[in-house]
C-alpha positions as CSV (number, residue, x, y, z in Angstrom):
1,M,0.1,0.0,0.0
2,K,1.4,3.2,-1.3
3,Q,1.6,5.9,1.4
4,P,2.3,9.7,0.7
5,I,4.1,10.2,4.2
6,N,6.8,7.8,5.5
7,S,8.1,10.0,8.5
8,V,5.6,10.1,11.5
9,S,5.7,11.0,15.0
10,I,2.7,10.2,17.4
11,V,2.5,12.4,20.5
12,M,0.5,11.1,23.2
13,P,0.0,13.2,26.7
14,A,-0.7,11.2,29.7
15,Y,-1.9,12.0,33.3
16,N,-2.6,9.3,35.8
17,A,-3.3,6.9,32.9
18,A,-1.6,3.9,34.5
19,D,-4.9,1.7,34.2
20,I,-5.6,2.5,30.3
21,I,-2.4,3.5,28.6
22,T,-1.1,0.0,27.7
23,T,-4.0,-0.9,25.4
24,G,-3.6,2.5,23.6
25,L,0.4,1.8,23.1
26,Q,-0.1,-1.8,22.0
27,S,-2.7,-0.7,19.3
28,L,0.1,1.8,18.1
29,L,2.3,-1.1,17.5
30,D,-0.4,-3.3,15.8
31,Q,-1.0,-0.9,12.9
32,D,-1.1,-2.4,9.4
33,F,1.0,0.2,8.1
34,K,4.2,1.3,9.8
35,P,6.3,4.3,8.3
36,D,10.0,3.8,7.7
37,H,10.5,6.6,10.4
38,Y,7.7,5.8,13.3
39,E,8.2,7.3,16.5
40,I,6.0,7.5,19.6
41,I,6.6,10.4,22.1
42,L,4.8,10.2,25.5
43,V,4.5,13.1,27.6
44,D,3.9,12.5,31.3
45,D,2.0,15.6,32.9
46,C,3.2,15.0,36.3
47,S,1.1,11.9,37.1
48,T,0.6,10.9,40.6
49,D,-0.1,7.1,39.7
50,E,2.1,4.5,38.1
51,T,1.9,6.0,34.8
52,V,5.6,6.7,34.2
53,A,6.6,3.2,35.4
54,V,4.1,1.6,33.0
55,I,5.5,3.6,30.2
56,E,9.1,2.7,30.9
57,A,8.1,-1.0,31.2
58,F,6.6,-0.6,27.6
59,I,9.9,0.9,26.1
60,P,11.6,-2.6,25.4
61,V,8.2,-3.8,24.2
62,A,8.2,-1.1,21.3
63,K,11.8,-1.5,20.7
64,D,11.1,-5.4,19.8
65,A,8.7,-4.1,17.5
66,G,10.9,-1.7,15.7
67,V,9.2,1.5,17.0
68,S,11.1,4.1,18.9
69,L,9.1,5.1,22.1
70,S,10.3,7.9,24.2
71,L,9.0,9.4,27.5
72,L,9.1,13.2,28.3
73,R,8.3,14.3,31.7
74,Q,6.9,17.9,32.4
75,S,8.2,19.7,35.5
76,Q,4.7,20.7,36.6
77,N,1.1,19.8,35.6
78,G,0.3,21.9,32.7
79,G,-2.7,20.4,30.9
80,P,-2.9,18.4,27.7
81,A,-2.3,21.3,25.5
82,K,1.0,22.1,26.9
83,A,1.9,18.3,27.1
84,R,1.3,18.1,23.3
85,N,3.3,21.1,22.5
86,T,6.3,19.5,24.5
87,G,5.9,16.4,22.8
88,A,5.9,18.1,19.4
89,R,8.9,20.0,20.1
90,D,10.7,16.7,20.2
91,A,8.9,15.3,17.1
92,T,11.1,14.7,13.9
93,G,8.6,13.2,11.7
94,D,7.1,15.0,8.5
95,V,3.8,14.5,10.2
96,I,2.8,14.7,13.9
97,I,-0.3,13.0,14.9
98,F,-1.8,13.5,18.4
99,T,-4.0,10.9,20.0
100,D,-5.0,10.5,23.9
101,S,-3.9,7.8,26.4
102,D,-7.4,6.5,26.7
103,C,-7.7,5.7,23.1
104,E,-7.4,2.2,21.3
105,L,-6.6,2.7,17.5
106,T,-7.9,0.1,15.2
107,P,-5.2,-1.6,12.9
108,A,-5.8,0.7,9.8
109,W,-6.0,4.0,11.7
110,L,-2.5,5.2,10.9
111,G,-2.6,4.3,7.1
112,E,-6.1,6.0,7.1
113,M,-4.7,9.2,8.8
114,L,-2.1,9.5,6.3
115,K,-4.0,8.9,3.1
116,P,-5.4,12.6,2.6
117,F,-1.8,13.8,2.7
118,A,-1.3,12.4,-0.8
119,D,-2.9,15.9,-1.6
120,P,-0.2,18.6,-1.0
121,E,-2.6,21.1,-0.1
122,I,-3.9,19.1,2.9
123,A,-2.4,20.4,5.9
124,A,-4.2,18.4,8.5
125,V,-6.5,15.5,9.0
126,K,-9.1,14.3,11.5
127,G,-10.1,10.9,12.4
128,A,-13.2,9.3,13.8
129,Y,-14.5,7.8,17.0
130,L,-15.9,4.2,17.8
131,T,-17.1,3.0,21.2
132,R,-17.9,-0.5,22.8
133,Q,-19.8,1.0,25.6
134,R,-23.3,0.2,26.3
135,E,-24.2,2.8,28.8
136,I,-27.0,5.1,27.6
137,G,-24.7,8.4,28.0
138,A,-21.9,6.8,25.9
139,R,-24.3,5.4,23.3
140,F,-26.0,8.8,22.8
141,A,-22.6,10.5,22.5
142,Q,-21.6,7.9,19.8
143,V,-24.8,8.8,17.9
144,E,-24.2,12.4,18.1
145,F,-20.7,11.9,16.7
146,E,-22.1,9.9,13.7
147,E,-24.3,12.7,13.1
148,R,-21.3,15.1,12.8
149,Y,-19.4,12.5,10.8
150,R,-22.2,12.3,8.3
151,M,-21.8,16.1,7.7
152,L,-18.0,15.9,7.4
153,E,-18.0,13.3,4.8
154,T,-20.0,15.5,2.6
155,A,-17.4,18.3,2.7
156,E,-14.3,18.5,0.4
157,T,-12.5,20.1,3.2
158,V,-13.3,20.6,7.0
159,D,-12.3,23.1,9.5
160,V,-12.1,21.0,12.7
161,V,-9.2,18.7,13.6
162,F,-9.9,17.4,17.2
163,S,-6.8,16.1,19.2
164,Y,-7.9,12.5,20.0
165,S,-7.1,11.8,16.3
166,A,-5.4,14.8,14.8
167,A,-2.4,14.9,12.1
168,F,-0.6,18.0,11.1
169,R,2.1,18.6,8.8
170,R,5.0,19.5,11.2
171,P,6.1,22.8,9.5
172,V,2.4,23.9,9.5
173,F,1.8,22.9,13.0
174,E,5.0,24.8,14.2
175,S,3.8,27.8,12.2
176,L,0.7,28.0,14.1
177,N,2.7,27.6,17.5
178,G,0.8,24.7,18.4
179,F,-2.0,24.5,20.8
180,D,-2.9,27.5,23.0
181,T,-1.8,26.8,26.4
182,R,-3.8,29.5,28.0
183,F,-6.9,27.1,27.8
184,P,-7.0,25.9,31.4
185,V,-8.8,22.7,30.8
186,A,-8.9,20.2,27.8
187,D,-11.9,21.7,26.0
188,N,-12.1,23.5,22.7
189,E,-8.5,24.3,22.6
190,D,-8.3,22.0,19.6
191,T,-11.2,24.0,17.9
192,D,-9.2,27.1,18.5
193,L,-6.1,25.5,16.5
194,S,-8.4,24.2,13.8
195,W,-9.9,27.7,13.1
196,R,-6.3,29.4,13.3
197,L,-5.1,26.7,10.7
198,V,-8.0,27.6,8.3
199,E,-7.6,31.2,9.0
200,A,-4.0,31.0,8.0
201,G,-5.1,29.5,4.5
202,H,-4.5,25.8,5.2
203,K,-6.9,22.9,4.3
204,A,-7.9,20.0,6.5
205,A,-9.6,16.8,5.8
206,F,-11.7,14.2,7.4
207,A,-10.7,10.6,7.3
208,P,-13.9,8.5,8.2
209,H,-11.9,5.2,8.3
210,A,-9.2,6.3,10.6
211,K,-11.2,4.8,13.6
212,L,-10.3,4.3,17.1
213,Y,-12.2,3.3,20.2
214,H,-12.7,5.7,23.3
215,R,-14.5,5.8,26.5
216,H,-17.6,8.5,26.2
217,P,-19.1,9.8,29.3
218,P,-21.0,6.6,30.6
219,S,-23.9,8.4,32.2
220,I,-26.3,10.8,30.9
221,W,-25.6,13.3,33.7
222,T,-21.7,13.0,33.0
223,Y,-22.5,13.6,29.4
224,F,-24.6,16.9,30.3
225,R,-21.9,18.1,32.5
226,K,-19.3,17.8,29.6
227,K,-21.8,19.8,27.4
228,V,-22.1,22.5,30.0
229,S,-18.2,22.8,29.7
230,R,-18.2,22.6,25.8
231,G,-20.8,25.3,25.6
232,Y,-18.8,27.7,27.8
233,W,-15.4,27.1,26.0
234,R,-17.0,27.3,22.6
235,I,-18.3,30.9,23.3
236,I,-14.7,31.9,24.5
237,V,-13.4,30.3,21.1
238,Y,-16.3,32.3,19.2
239,R,-15.0,35.6,20.7
240,R,-11.8,34.7,18.7
241,F,-13.7,33.6,15.4
242,P,-17.1,35.2,15.6
243,E,-17.7,34.0,12.0
244,K,-17.8,30.4,13.1
245,A,-20.7,31.2,15.3
246,V,-22.7,31.5,12.2
247,K,-21.6,28.3,10.6
248,D,-18.8,25.6,10.6
249,S,-18.3,22.1,9.1
250,Y,-19.0,20.4,12.2
251,T,-21.8,21.9,14.2
252,P,-25.4,21.1,12.8
253,Q,-27.5,24.3,12.6
254,S,-30.2,22.5,14.3
255,L,-28.2,22.3,17.4
256,K,-28.2,26.1,17.4
257,I,-31.7,26.5,17.0
258,Q,-32.5,24.0,19.7
259,I,-30.4,25.8,22.2
260,L,-32.2,29.1,21.3
261,L,-35.6,27.4,21.6
262,V,-34.7,25.9,25.0
263,L,-33.5,29.4,26.3
264,L,-36.8,30.8,25.1
265,I,-38.9,28.0,26.8
266,A,-37.1,28.8,30.0
267,A,-37.7,32.4,29.8
268,C,-41.3,31.8,29.1
269,L,-41.9,29.5,31.9
270,I,-40.2,31.9,34.3
271,L,-42.0,35.0,32.9
272,G,-45.3,32.9,32.9
273,L,-45.4,33.1,36.6
274,V,-46.2,36.8,36.1
275,L,-47.8,36.4,32.6
276,P,-49.4,33.0,32.4
277,G,-50.2,33.4,28.9
278,L,-46.6,32.8,28.1
279,W,-46.8,29.2,29.1
280,W,-49.0,28.7,25.8
281,V,-45.9,30.3,24.0
282,A,-43.6,27.9,25.8
283,G,-45.8,24.9,24.7
284,L,-45.5,25.9,21.0
285,L,-41.9,26.5,21.4
286,A,-41.6,22.9,22.6
287,L,-43.5,21.7,19.8
288,A,-41.1,23.5,17.4
289,F,-38.2,22.1,19.3
290,L,-39.5,18.5,18.9
291,A,-39.7,19.2,15.0
292,T,-36.2,20.1,14.9
293,T,-35.3,16.5,16.5
294,L,-36.8,14.4,13.7
295,S,-33.8,14.2,11.3
296,F,-31.5,13.1,14.5
297,V,-34.1,10.6,15.5
298,A,-34.4,9.2,12.0
299,G,-30.4,8.8,11.8
300,A,-30.3,7.4,15.1
301,F,-32.8,4.6,14.4
302,K,-30.4,3.2,11.8
303,T,-27.8,2.4,14.4
304,D,-29.5,2.5,18.0
305,P,-33.3,2.4,18.0
306,L,-33.5,2.8,21.7
307,I,-31.3,5.9,21.8
308,A,-33.6,7.3,18.9
309,L,-36.5,6.8,21.2
310,L,-35.0,8.8,23.8
311,S,-33.3,11.2,21.5
312,P,-36.0,14.1,22.0
313,L,-35.5,14.2,25.6
314,L,-31.7,13.8,25.6
315,L,-31.4,16.4,22.9
316,F,-33.5,18.9,25.1
317,G,-31.0,18.1,28.0
318,R,-28.0,18.5,25.5
319,A,-29.4,22.0,24.4
320,A,-30.3,23.0,28.1
321,S,-26.7,22.0,29.2
322,I,-24.8,24.0,26.4
323,G,-27.2,26.9,26.7
324,W,-26.3,27.1,30.5
325,G,-22.6,27.0,29.6
326,V,-23.3,29.6,26.9
327,L,-24.8,32.0,29.6
328,K,-22.1,31.2,32.3
329,A,-19.4,32.2,29.5
330,I,-21.0,35.5,28.5
331,P,-19.2,37.7,31.2
332,R,-15.9,35.9,30.4
333,A,-16.3,36.3,26.8
334,M,-17.1,40.2,27.1
335,S,-13.9,40.8,29.1
336,R,-10.7,42.3,27.4
337,D,-8.9,38.9,27.6
338,P,-11.1,35.9,27.7
339,L,-8.2,33.6,28.2
340,A,-6.7,35.4,31.1
341,P,-6.4,33.2,34.2
342,V,-9.3,33.2,36.6
343,K,-10.1,32.0,40.1
344,P,-10.8,28.5,40.3
345,E,-14.2,28.9,41.3
346,E,-14.8,30.8,38.0
347,K,-14.0,28.0,35.7
348,A,-16.5,26.1,34.0
349,S,-17.1,22.6,35.4
């Protein structure tokens, strides 16, 4: 199988990953295609468990497989964005690929991630999630991702490259100064990098067959908490790229309508305590919300009928969670520097 790139550096940040990282590392060794130059760079972000010992024990395993595996250790915990940048500085491959310590790559993953680079205009590539989980929260998250992937597959190029499976031509990544380490949590820092990449005139592609297994939030409540954070940090990124609030290649327009409808329903229910006639308006808005879910429900029935049946309620909870995150973010987004450090209690959960 001819590949356009034959020099690759894999960068994987790790924090307290002793129980999960071996699976991901072994999957990197079990790839169907291995470049002539294939190095794996692990960056420990000051783990307090046995992560370092587990990685060190795996180094000879990688050597026996003919793969260079090195370990870098940060002097203090700085978060995954800083850890990724640390690993990228040591990378020597023509392409740098980022993945996470809780990911298990399918055997075809690496070859599929490299295929789009046959086009010299492609500067970055995004892969896709799979899951083996059966919890409701995880199943709903997977159906949600599959809706987004159907959107991406129709686009010639995309404007999102998420860090769980993200490949960059090394000169391009370096020209963008990598991930913005001012993001205090692992949330939307990859969106920010993606939009900076596109703003600089580069192109990105989606590789739908570059698949990996990942653990999504297992419970629906954990999923909703994650969405509060997603809404919060997406607003901060919109401050930097306001045109993306109108449209991007990854976010369904129906989601934005659903968030607006939920916020209006909440406002009508609250004001209805004074003006009861607004409760009828809230009911009409709820019917409008239900109409916006039909496309998602139809897509979900093809892969997970139970999630399809639950989708209207789950989508309402998703919109409410993101909407709450948006409201929480507005004061910060209106500040002079939204990424300036804030007190711990001010951060989105």
